N, C-alpha and C positions, 0 to 999 in steps of 0.2 A: 445581883448588885443593882442598886438604884442609881441611875445617872444623875449627876448634879451639875449645875452651872455655877462657876465661880462668881462670887458677889462682885458687882460692878460691870459684869459683861452682859447682863440680861438686857435685851433690846438692841444689842449691837450685832451687826452682821459680821460674818467671818472676815470679810475684806476690811471692814472698819477696824476690827481688832488687829489685823495684820499691819495696817497702816499706822495705827496708834503706837505699835511696838516696832516700827521699822528700823530704828536705830538700836534699841536695847536687845532686839532679837538677833542682831548681827547681820541683817539683810542689807542695810544700807552700806555704801562703800566704806571700807575700813578707814577710819581716821582716829588719831589720838584724842583722848578726852580734853576738853577745854577747861583747864584748871589754872594755869599761870598766865602771866602777861605774854610770855612767848607763845603759849598755846593759843592766845587770842589774836595772833598775827596770821591772817589768811595766807600771806606769802609763805610762811613757814609750814602751815598745815597742808597747803595744797601743792607744795614744791614737787612731790613725786609725780604729780599729774600735769605739771607745767608744759613740757614739750608737746605732749599729745593735744592738750587743750589749746595752746597757742597756735599749733598747726591747724587745728579745726577752725578756729576763728579766721585765720588768714586765708584758708582755702575756701570757706563757704559763706561767711558772713559778709554782707556788703561793706565796702570800705568807708562809707559816709559816717563820720563820727557823730553826726546829729540825727542819725536814724533812730526812730522810736522802736525799741526792742523789748519784747517780753519773753521771758523764759518760763514756759508752762511746765510745771513739775520740776522746779528749780532745785529741789533737795536742799542741801546745806549751803548753796550759793557758790559752788565751785565755778561754774561758767560765768555767773555775775561778776565774781572777783576778777577773772581774766578779761572780761569785756571792759570793765572799769580800768584795769591796768593798761589796756590797749588804747584807752582814750575815748571810748564811747560814753556819751554824756547823758543819754536818756534810756536807762535800762531798769527793768523791774522784773520780779519773779513771783510766782505763786506756787504753793505746794500744800497738799492736803495733810501732810504729816506734821503734827505739832512738835514732835521730837526734832525733825529736820529743821523746821523754822526756828525753834529755840536755839539750835546749834548755830544757824546762820546769824542770828542776832547776837549770840555770844561772841561771834567773830567780827561783829561790827557791820554786818551786811544787812542793814535795815531796808534795803531795796527789796528784800524777800518778805512776802506776807503769806499768812496762812489762809487757805481757801481752796475750794474745788475748782478744777479747770473749767468745767461746764458753767459754773456760776460766774466766774470771771468773764468768760467769753460772752455770756448772755447779757452782761451789764456793760460790755465795751461798745463804743460807738462804731458806726459804719466807717470803714476806711480810716480808722484811727491809728493804725500801726504800720510800720515799714517792714518789720521782721518778727516772725513768730517762731520760737524754738520749741520743738517737741522732742526732747532728748530722753529716750527710754520711757516714753509715755504711752504711745499708741498701742503697744502690746498689752497694756493693762485694760483695754476697752473691749467690749463686745462689738460685733459688727454694727449693730444699731447705734451704739455709743460712738463708735469710730466716725460714722457719717454725720452724726449730730455735731461732733467736735469739728470735723473738717468743713462742714457747711458754715459754721460760725467763723472759723479761721479765714475762709474765703471772703466772708462778709467784712471782717474787721481789717483786712489788709487793703491798703491802697492799691490801685492798678500799678503793676510792676513790683509790688511787694513780694517778699520772699518768705516761704516756710521751709524750715530745715528740720528734718526728722532723723532720728537715730533709732533703729529698730532691730530686733532679732532677725537673722537671715535664715529662712527656712531651707534654702539650698546651700547654706554654708556647711563646710565639712564638720564643724562642731556647733552648728547653730542651735541644736536641740538642748545643749548645755544652758543656753540663755533662755530659750522658750520655757523649759521646765525647771529653771534654776530659781524661780520665784513663784510662790503659790498664788500671787495676785495676777500673774500673766494669763491672758485669755487666748492669745494667738501669736503667730509669727508671720513674716511676710517674705516675699521675693521682690526683686526689682520690678517684675511685671505686675504683681498684684498691687504694689504701691503706686505704680503709674496708673493703673486702672482706677484706684480710689481717688487720687488727686485729679485726674482728668475728668472723672464723673462729676466732681463738685465745682469744676470750672477753671482749674489751673491750666495754663497754656504751655509751659515749658517745664518738663520734669526729667530729672537726671538722677541716676543712682550710682553710688561709688563704693568701692571696696574699703573697708576699715582696716587697712593693713598696718603693720608696725611702722612707726615714724622714726627715722634715723636722727639721733642726736648725740651719738657717741659710739664707742667701739662695741659695747654690749648690744646696743640697739641695732647697729649695723649687722652684727652676726645674726640677730633674730630676723632681721629683714631678709638677709641672704638665705637663711634656712627656710623662711616662708616662701620666697620666690622659687627656690629649688624644690621644696616639698610639694607645693601645689601644682607644679608644672605637669606631672603625669595625670593628675585629675582633670586639669584643663584640656589636655590632649584627648583623654577618653571622652569627655563630654562633647568636645568639638567633633570627635569621630561619630558620635551618636546623632548629634543635632545638626551638624554641618555649619555651626556658627561658633565664633570665638568671642571671648569677652565675658565669661562667667564670673560671678562674684562669689567667692568661696569663704570669706571671712565670717566669723560668728555673728557679727552685726553688719548692717549696711547703713549708709548715709543717703538720704534723699533730699534733693534741693529742688523745690517747686516754685515757679514764678507765677504770680497771679496775673 
């Protein structure tokens, strides 16, 4: 059998092909199609993600509504929508996926622009930003790319500026579901390896947090109770081996680093 390459894919890398089809392949977060006027309402489209996202913003994003915020790898604009809803006035996003950006624009989120994260950062001015969001981004990078991006992030943040990252947790009970759940993922992290990376590029205060279920009703309360009870034996075993308490066992972890 003679191997052939589909017309239109010649010259594209495997990663480019995956990003180009990020929505149509089903890899992007499941959302209904944008067809009607109601479909074009971000509040309606993103409603299932509202409790978790609002909690994330309240817990980790600085409260100054005039903060200059960029969401790198913004996808279809979910986080941009909730930042705007919360009253933040200077938000923007960038994503390499044309399908994701097309969807964001169909939802009226023109704060999102298509582009590569490294290109955006290279063109950004020194100390031009207050907050950089890297939500489900760093795992897509090789180690060399990771440090190139973090060096730029450190440069574009003002002193006291904040970088918030959300990454697969290599020590999470089901962290490998995330690490290997996307063909574009290159690596996973732990709280310690994230602290190592951010400290190396000049961040002064680095903290990691468990991405546990957020309580916003009876069903989520049950999920949270099951999570707390189910993870307790694992925490005890790990504490017995290491002599320390405070392990992060969620599939993903959140990192908040201050410049």
